[in-house]
C-alpha positions as CSV (number, residue, x, y, z in Angstrom):
1,M,-0.1,0.1,0.1
2,T,1.4,3.4,-0.9
3,H,2.0,6.4,1.3
4,K,-0.7,8.3,-0.5
5,T,-3.2,5.4,-0.4
6,V,-2.7,5.0,3.3
7,L,-3.4,8.6,3.9
8,L,-6.5,8.5,1.7
9,A,-7.7,5.3,3.9
10,L,-7.2,7.1,7.2
11,L,-9.2,10.2,5.8
12,A,-12.0,7.7,4.5
13,A,-12.2,6.3,8.2
14,G,-13.4,9.9,8.9
15,T,-16.0,9.6,6.2
16,V,-17.1,6.4,7.7
17,L,-17.5,7.9,11.1
18,A,-19.4,10.9,9.7
19,Q,-22.2,8.7,8.5
20,T,-22.5,7.1,12.2
21,G,-22.8,10.6,13.7
22,T,-19.4,10.7,15.4
23,D,-17.5,12.8,12.9
24,K,-17.4,15.7,15.1
25,R,-14.6,14.4,16.8
26,I,-12.4,13.2,13.9
27,V,-9.2,15.1,13.0
28,N,-8.3,15.6,9.5
29,I,-4.8,16.9,8.7
30,Q,-3.7,18.1,5.3
31,G,-0.5,17.2,3.8
32,A,1.4,13.9,3.8
33,P,2.9,12.5,6.8
34,T,5.8,10.7,7.8
35,G,6.2,7.6,10.1
36,D,5.0,4.3,10.5
37,L,1.6,4.6,8.1
38,R,0.0,1.5,9.7
39,N,1.0,1.7,13.4
40,G,2.0,5.3,13.9
41,P,3.1,7.8,15.0
42,L,2.6,9.9,12.0
43,T,4.4,13.3,11.9
44,F,3.1,16.1,9.8
45,R,5.3,19.4,9.2
46,G,4.3,22.3,7.1
47,S,4.2,26.2,6.9
48,P,1.8,25.8,8.6
49,V,0.3,22.3,9.1
50,K,-3.6,22.8,8.8
51,A,-6.3,20.7,10.3
52,T,-9.9,20.5,11.0
53,V,-11.8,19.0,13.9
54,S,-15.5,19.7,13.6
55,S,-16.0,23.4,13.4
56,L,-12.4,24.0,14.8
57,Q,-9.7,25.0,12.4
58,I,-6.1,24.4,13.7
59,Q,-2.7,25.7,12.4
60,A,0.6,24.7,13.9
61,A,4.4,24.1,12.9
62,Q,3.9,20.4,13.5
63,A,1.3,17.7,14.4
64,V,2.0,14.2,15.6
65,M,-0.6,11.5,15.7
66,V,-0.6,8.2,17.8
67,A,-2.9,5.5,18.4
68,P,-3.6,3.9,21.8
69,T,-0.8,1.3,22.6
70,G,-1.3,-2.0,21.1
71,T,-3.7,-0.4,18.4
72,P,-2.7,0.0,14.7
73,L,-3.2,3.5,13.9
74,T,-5.3,2.3,11.0
75,E,-7.8,0.6,13.1
76,A,-7.8,3.5,15.9
77,R,-10.1,6.0,14.3
78,G,-12.1,7.8,17.1
79,K,-9.4,6.8,19.6
80,R,-6.5,8.7,18.2
81,T,-4.5,11.6,19.9
82,T,-2.9,14.3,18.1
83,T,-0.3,16.8,19.3
84,F,0.0,20.2,17.7
85,T,3.3,22.2,18.5
86,G,5.0,25.6,17.4
87,S,2.9,28.6,17.2
88,V,-0.5,26.9,17.6
89,A,-3.6,28.9,16.4
90,V,-7.4,27.7,16.8
91,T,-10.4,29.1,15.4
92,R,-14.2,28.2,15.8
93,G,-16.6,31.2,14.4
94,R,-15.9,34.4,16.5
95,L,-13.4,32.5,18.8
96,S,-9.7,32.5,18.1
97,A,-7.1,31.0,20.4
98,K,-3.0,30.8,20.6
99,G,-0.9,28.9,22.5
100,D,2.4,26.5,22.3
101,K,0.7,23.2,22.5
102,L,-2.5,21.7,21.5
103,A,-3.4,18.0,22.6
104,Y,-6.4,16.6,21.0
105,S,-8.2,13.6,21.9
106,E,-10.8,12.1,19.5
107,A,-12.1,9.9,22.4
108,S,-12.9,12.7,24.7
109,G,-13.5,15.3,21.8
110,Q,-11.5,17.8,24.0
111,G,-8.4,19.8,22.7
112,V,-6.3,21.1,25.7
113,L,-4.3,24.3,24.6
114,S,-1.4,25.2,27.0
115,G,1.9,27.3,26.8
116,N,0.7,30.9,27.8
117,P,-2.7,30.3,25.9
118,T,-4.8,33.3,25.2
119,A,-8.2,33.7,23.4
120,T,-10.4,36.2,22.0
121,F,-14.1,36.3,21.3
122,A,-15.2,39.0,18.9
123,P,-18.6,40.9,19.0
124,D,-21.1,40.0,16.2
125,N,-20.0,43.4,14.5
126,K,-18.2,46.3,15.5
127,D,-21.2,48.1,17.2
128,D,-22.3,45.2,19.0
129,G,-20.2,45.5,22.0
130,D,-16.7,44.7,23.2
131,A,-14.5,41.7,22.3
132,V,-13.8,39.4,25.2
133,S,-10.4,38.4,26.0
134,I,-9.2,35.4,28.2
135,K,-5.6,34.4,29.6
136,A,-5.1,31.4,31.5
137,A,-2.5,28.6,32.3
138,Q,-4.6,26.0,30.4
139,M,-7.7,26.1,28.1
140,S,-9.8,22.9,27.0
141,L,-12.0,23.3,23.8
142,D,-14.8,21.0,23.4
143,V,-16.0,20.2,19.8
144,D,-19.2,18.5,21.0
145,N,-20.5,22.0,22.0
146,N,-19.1,25.7,21.6
147,F,-17.8,25.6,25.1
148,S,-14.3,26.5,26.3
149,T,-12.8,25.9,29.9
150,S,-10.0,27.9,31.2
151,T,-8.3,27.0,34.4
152,G,-5.2,28.3,36.2
153,G,-5.0,32.4,36.9
154,V,-7.7,32.9,34.5
155,S,-8.1,36.7,33.7
156,L,-11.3,37.9,31.5
157,T,-11.5,41.5,30.1
158,N,-14.7,42.7,28.3
159,G,-14.5,46.6,27.8
160,P,-14.7,48.1,31.3
161,Q,-15.3,44.9,33.2
162,S,-12.4,42.6,34.2
163,G,-12.7,39.2,36.0
164,R,-10.3,36.9,37.8
165,A,-10.8,33.5,39.0
166,E,-9.2,29.8,38.9
167,K,-11.7,28.6,36.5
168,L,-13.6,30.2,33.3
169,V,-16.4,28.3,31.4
170,F,-17.5,30.2,28.4
171,D,-20.3,29.3,26.4
172,E,-19.8,30.7,23.0
173,D,-23.4,30.4,22.1
174,R,-25.0,32.2,24.8
175,E,-21.9,34.6,25.2
176,L,-22.1,33.5,28.9
177,A,-18.9,33.4,31.2
178,Q,-19.1,31.4,34.5
179,L,-16.2,32.1,37.0
180,T,-15.6,30.1,39.9
181,G,-12.6,29.5,42.3
182,A,-12.2,32.9,44.1
183,P,-13.7,34.8,41.4
184,S,-13.9,38.7,41.4
185,L,-15.2,41.0,38.8
186,T,-14.1,44.6,38.6
187,R,-15.9,47.6,36.7
188,A,-13.3,50.1,36.0
189,A,-13.7,53.8,37.1
190,R,-15.3,56.1,34.7
191,G,-15.6,60.1,35.1
192,N,-17.0,60.6,38.4
193,Q,-18.0,56.7,38.9
194,K,-15.6,55.1,41.0
195,E,-14.2,51.4,40.7
196,L,-16.6,48.8,41.7
197,V,-15.3,45.4,42.8
198,M,-17.6,42.5,43.3
199,T,-16.7,39.1,44.8
200,G,-18.5,35.9,45.7
201,Q,-18.6,32.2,45.4
202,E,-19.6,32.3,41.6
203,V,-19.8,35.3,38.9
204,R,-22.0,34.7,35.9
205,A,-21.6,37.2,33.0
206,L,-23.5,37.9,29.8
207,T,-20.6,39.6,28.0
208,K,-22.9,41.1,25.2
209,S,-25.3,42.8,27.5
210,K,-22.6,43.3,30.3
211,T,-25.0,42.0,32.9
212,L,-23.8,40.1,35.9
213,Y,-25.2,37.6,38.4
214,V,-22.9,36.9,41.5
215,R,-24.0,34.4,44.4
216,G,-22.8,33.1,47.7
217,G,-21.2,35.6,50.2
218,V,-21.6,38.7,47.9
219,K,-19.5,41.9,48.5
220,L,-19.4,45.1,46.5
221,V,-16.9,47.8,47.3
222,Q,-17.0,51.0,45.6
223,G,-14.9,53.8,47.2
224,T,-15.9,54.0,51.1
225,T,-19.2,51.9,50.5
226,T,-19.2,48.1,51.3
227,T,-22.3,46.3,50.2
228,T,-23.0,42.6,51.3
229,G,-25.8,40.1,50.8
230,D,-26.3,36.6,49.2
231,A,-26.5,37.7,45.7
232,V,-26.6,40.5,43.4
233,F,-28.0,41.3,40.0
234,Y,-25.6,44.3,38.2
235,D,-26.6,46.0,34.9
236,D,-23.8,47.9,33.5
237,K,-25.9,50.0,31.3
238,K,-28.2,51.1,33.9
239,N,-25.3,51.3,36.3
240,V,-27.4,49.7,39.1
241,A,-26.9,46.8,41.3
242,Y,-29.6,44.8,43.2
243,V,-28.3,43.1,46.3
244,V,-30.9,40.4,47.7
245,G,-30.7,38.2,50.7
246,N,-29.6,39.9,54.1
247,A,-28.3,42.9,52.2
248,V,-26.3,45.5,54.2
249,S,-24.8,48.6,53.0
250,V,-22.1,50.3,55.0
251,D,-19.9,53.8,54.5
252,S,-16.8,53.6,56.4
253,K,-16.4,57.3,56.2
254,S,-19.6,58.6,57.3
255,G,-20.4,55.6,59.5
256,A,-23.9,55.2,57.6
257,K,-25.6,51.8,57.7
258,I,-28.6,50.6,55.7
259,T,-30.1,47.5,56.3
260,A,-32.7,45.9,53.9
261,P,-35.7,44.1,55.5
262,A,-36.1,40.4,55.2
263,S,-38.4,40.7,52.2
264,G,-36.6,43.7,50.8
265,Y,-33.2,44.3,48.8
266,I,-30.8,47.0,48.3
267,E,-30.5,49.2,45.2
268,Q,-27.2,50.5,44.7
269,N,-26.6,53.2,41.9
270,T,-22.9,52.9,41.0
271,A,-22.8,56.1,38.7
272,L,-24.2,58.4,41.6
273,G,-22.9,56.2,44.6
274,R,-26.4,56.1,46.1
275,V,-27.6,53.4,48.2
276,L,-31.3,52.8,48.6
277,R,-33.3,50.5,50.9
278,K,-36.2,48.9,49.2
279,N,-39.1,47.2,51.0
280,S,-40.6,45.2,48.2
281,A,-39.2,41.9,46.8
282,Y,-36.8,41.7,44.0
283,K,-36.3,38.6,41.8
284,I,-32.9,38.3,39.9
285,P,-33.5,36.8,36.5
286,T,-31.2,33.8,37.1
287,E,-32.7,31.9,33.9
288,Q,-30.6,34.4,31.8
289,F,-27.6,33.1,33.2
290,K,-28.0,29.2,32.9
291,L,-25.3,27.7,30.6
292,R,-26.7,25.5,27.7
293,G,-27.9,22.1,29.0
294,E,-27.9,23.2,32.6
295,K,-31.1,22.7,34.7
């Protein structure tokens, strides 16, 4: 069997899997490889090497494909792993990511990007909000859905909003970020509006509308004002935070303290630096902040 024939056979294997509905995880690499064509590993080199996995487009200086131990590469479709190295670039729709190395597994459908990875999610058009920028120690791209998971010293920037956490799940279809692991969200100062810092157990951000839902031991710090509660909904366009559940606001300069009733909430206007006690109930629109498939 010739070099070209084996390569075509490997690509045909992806076509067979497409007919069975598992094609989304099969990697297809352009160009002729070197190595053991039957057992692997196969090495692809180019300027750059180009590959596709479902809607992922991958470019790198080199790619090495291997099969599980004891399994010939020609019989390992759906179980192969491919490691891309050297100026790795990955795109999917409006998402673009870069790193030094991408390890992709057909079995899991996960591509793990490492080596100072960064990612940018572009707005639908130039008048439709800001680009979302992400940095982390590691990023995992899931080909079964348009999710990415970043871990280790994660930072997120979205216009005037910036977040930090140990883990970030980003739903590209919903433009929704979930930050966990000591998360914090900062709204930059603007004009007379002072910087606002929000912390809690979990932060969820709709990046297009710049609305936030923070829950679990919530704290808002702006200037000399500290407001605490169980959860907060923040609307960046309106510059208003709605704090519910044991809501209390204290001004360390004046000593003023505002406590919401058990059935009420605190409304904090972050542009005016004004805190109001509200006696009626406020329901945070938590349904808006659910990841796809989340109950």
